[in-house]
N, C-alpha and C positions, 0 to 999 in steps of 0.2 A: 149314693154320689151321683150326680148328674152326668151326662155324656156330654163332652166339649168334642170340637172338630179344629182340626189344625190339616195345614197344607204339606204335603210330602216335600223333606228336603229337597231342594235342588229345582223344584218345580215353578213355572212363570205363572205370573197372575194372570187368571184369566181375562182374557178382554171384554169389552162391552158388549152386553148384548145387541145383537143388529136385528133391525126389522126383516122379516122374510120377504117381504116385498122389496126391500133395498136391494137384498144379494141378487133377488128373482130381474130386477131392473137391470143392475148390473150386468148379470150376465146376458141379457138380450144385446145391451149394447157392444158388450166383448165379440157375441156371436155376429152382429151386424157388421162391424170392423173387420172380422175376419172375414167375413164373405165379400167386402169391399176390397179387401187387400189380395184374395183370391182372383176377383174378375180382374184387377189392376195386374197382375202376373200374369193374366192370360194375354191381354191387351199388350204390355210390353212384349210378349211372345211373338205376337201379330208384326210389331213395329219389327222386330228382327227378321221372320220369317218372309214378309213383302218387302224386304231390304228399304226402311225408310229411318232404319235407326240415325242417319244422318240428313235427315229430310229439313232438319234445322240449322244443317253445315255445322260448324265445330265453334258455334255461340252457345252460350248459356249464362246466365239465363234469359237472354234474349233470342229469337227464332230467325235466323238470316238477318241479323242485325235490328230486329224492329219487335217490338210488343205483340204487336197483332201483324202477322206478315199474310203478303198475297199467299192464299193455296194452292198447291197444287198437289198431287194425291200422295206423295212420300211427306210435304210438309204437314196436309194435314193430319196423316197418322201419327208422326211425331208431335205435333204441336198439340194433339187431343190427348196423347198419353200422357204430356206432360200437365195439362190442366187437370187430368184425373188425378195424377201424383200430388199435385197441389191441393185438390179437395179433401184429400187422405186426410188432413189435418182437422177436418169437421170431426167424423166418426172418432179418431184418435183422441182429439181434446176432449170430446164427450166423457170417453172410456178414462183418460185422464183426474180428469173432474172430478168423477163419481168416485174413482178408487181414493183421490186424496181426499174427499170430504168424509169418507165412511173409513179412513187408514188407521186407526185407533180399533175399531170393531171385530168383533169377531168373525171372520171370513175373510177378512181384508189384510191386517195388518199382522206383523209377525213374518218368521221364517217360510211358513207355508200357506200365508195370507195372498190374495189374489192381487195386492197392491205391488207385491216385487216384480213379476212378471211385467206387468203395466211399466215399471222402471226400466226394465230391460230394453222394453220394446221401444220407448221414446229412445235410451242412448241410441238405439240401432238404427231408427229411422233418421237419426241425425248424420250418423256414417252413412245409412243409404242416399241421403241427399248428395251428399260429397261426393261419394262414389257415381251418381248418377253425372255430377259435373266432370268427375274425370275420365268416366266412358267416352264421352263427348268430344272431352280435348284431346283424349290419347286415339281418336276416331277409331274408336270400337274396338279397342284391346282387347284380344280372346281372355286373358286373365282377369281383366278389372271386369268384363261383362261378367265370365264366370262368378265372379265374387259378389258381384252387383245383384244376381240371380240368387245365389245361396242366402244373401242377409235378406230377401225379401222373404225368401222360405221361413228364415229364422222370425223374422217378424209375424209372419202369417202363425207361427208355432206357438210364439208368446201369447197370443193373443187368445187363441185356443185355450192353452194353458190357464191363462188367467180366468176365462169363463167357466170351466172344470174346476176351478178351486172356488170360484163364489158359490158353487149349487150347494143346495142344503146337503148337510151329512145323511149318508147314505147309511141304509139298515143292515147290509151285507159285508161292514166292516169287520176285517179280521187279522188279527197279524201274521197269522199264515198266509196272506196274498202277498208277503212280499217276495216270495220266488217268483210271483207272474210279475210284480213291478220290476223285477230283475230283466227278466226275458223281454218284455215291454220295452224296456229303457234301450237295450242292446239292439232290439228291431230297429227302435228310430233311429239311434247312430248309424246304426247298418243304412238306414234308408237316406241318411244324411249325405253319406258318403258316397252313395251312387246318384243323388242328385247331381252332388258337385262333379263327378267323372260327367256325367251328361250334359251339364253345361258347357264344360272343358271341349264335349265332344263336338257340341253345336256349336261354336264360336271360334275353332281354332282350326285356322284355313280358309275362311272364308273370302270369297273372289268374286266380284263385281256387287251388283245393286242387290239382288238376289239370288236362290239356290241353297242348296244344304253345305255345310261346309266340307272339304277336301278331308277332314277327318271322319265327318259319318259317311263321307261316299268311299273310306279307305276298306271297307270290309263289304263285299258284294256276298249277297246268298243269302240264306238263314237258314239252320242255326249254325251251319259252318262259316268260317269267315274265308272267302275267297278258295272256298273248297277244301279248305284245310283243318283240322280240327284243332293244330297250333299253328297259328299261320305265320310267315316270315314277311319281313318288310318292315320299312322304318317307324319310326316313332309316332306317326299319324295312324299306322294299322294296328301298332300296340295299344295305342289309347282308345280306339274304340273297340277291340278286342277285350281289352279290361273292362271296358264300360260293360259287355255282356255278360263278361264270365260273373261279374260281381252280382247281376240282374240275376240269373242262372242259379248261383249258390244262396243269392237272400231268397229266391222262389224258395229252396229246399228249408232253410232256415224258417220260414213264416209258415210253412208247412207243416214241420215238427212241431212248432211253437203253438201252433192253432190247435193240433190234434192233443196237447199235452195240457193245454188250457181246459177244453171239455172233459179229457179224462180223469184230469184232477182235480176237478171241480171249482174252479175259476168263478168268481162270481159273474152272473151273467150278462151285465154290462161290457165286463173285461173280455170274455169269451166272444163277446158278437164282434166288439172292436177288433179283436183278434182274425174274426173271419171275413171280416170285410176287407181289412189290410191284404188279406190274402185272396180274396174275390178281385181287387182291383189290381194286384200285383199279377195274375192270371189275363185280365184283360189287356194291362199294360203290355207284355209280353206277345200277346196276339197283334195289337197295334204296331207295336215295333217291327216283326215280321212282315204284315202288311205295309208297312212304311218302306222297308227296305225292298221287298218282291216288287212293289209298283214304283220305285226309284222316286219316293220322296215327293208325293205332291203335297201342297200346301195345307190342304184340310185334313191330311192324316198328320201333318207336323204338329198342327194345332190340338189338334185330338189328342197324341202324344203329350203333349204337354199338359193338358187339361187333366187327363189321366194323373200323371206322374206326381203333378201338385196336390190334386186329391189325395193320393196313397199318402203323401207326405202327412199332408193334413191329418190323415184316419190314423198312422203311426202316434204320431203326436196325441190324438185323441185316447188312443188306448194305454199309450203311455201315463198319461195324466190320471186317467182312472183306476188303472192299476196301483198307480202310485197314492191316491186318494184313498182306496179302499185299503190301504197297507197301514196308513198313517191314523186314520180317523179314530181306530178303537181304539189305540196307543193313547191319542189325545182325549180320549171321553176318561180313560183311567187316572189318567197323571192329573186332571182338571176335578175328579172326584174329591169331596174332603174324606178324611180317615178320621177313622174311630179311636180317641184314645182314652 
């Protein structure tokens, strides 16, 4: 009796085969777009730190009522930031076009494909443009500025996720890796909460054109806040102290998670991503200590921002790799024909 094959009940039909070169090209495009987004986030931070956020007045999309305004320092910084933000549509457009072109192929289509996070990224990009206009119209509202910053980080995370999903299947995929995927995802969520609190701290109580916010200055000294373990004071003190407390707890969480990843045999890519995240959070705490003790010099504010965004990117990479290593094995088993 000849052997026949059939698909397991409920299994989805496998997607069309993809040229491995197409996945590699898309991955490179996604990483380039992610790098551009990282640089744009840093430049946006420079706009805030140098007090150039209203360098174009409250006009949007015009700058001081003109398409090409006369340039003073603050105007030049803000206008350059707007031009860089507009140019973001070039790498984003290439990523979206490539994802759409290959959307029905393996690695691109489906719930776990690379095309889905690209769609999220474009939706967030529309929101980000509207938030940018709203930030200007509301003259740098702390809440809107914080949401604007968080959205930019979510866009960066979506591009990294798309790049990881488009990568060729790994050999170390195993369903037992799901425990590492859960811990990595919790670390990324925890990190996003700290990003949000950091953005609120940096933007709450800004006075004058330049200088740190009143919330940032509310806790003097390090690691204590105003020489107290549990400081007293108003809402600004509590905001800054909460940000610090979350950072300390986050360090302990990452330290424990990284140790467990190595001891319990996580895939090497996942373990190294966890280690890199831990190293970055240690560096970030060191930068934060110097920032406070040296009374918030501009160069350390920029470094604090750069390390913080790099940490978020590493957390997303860690979570994406861990999830991929746990899902690929299951997907491979479901796509195999079964003998009857």
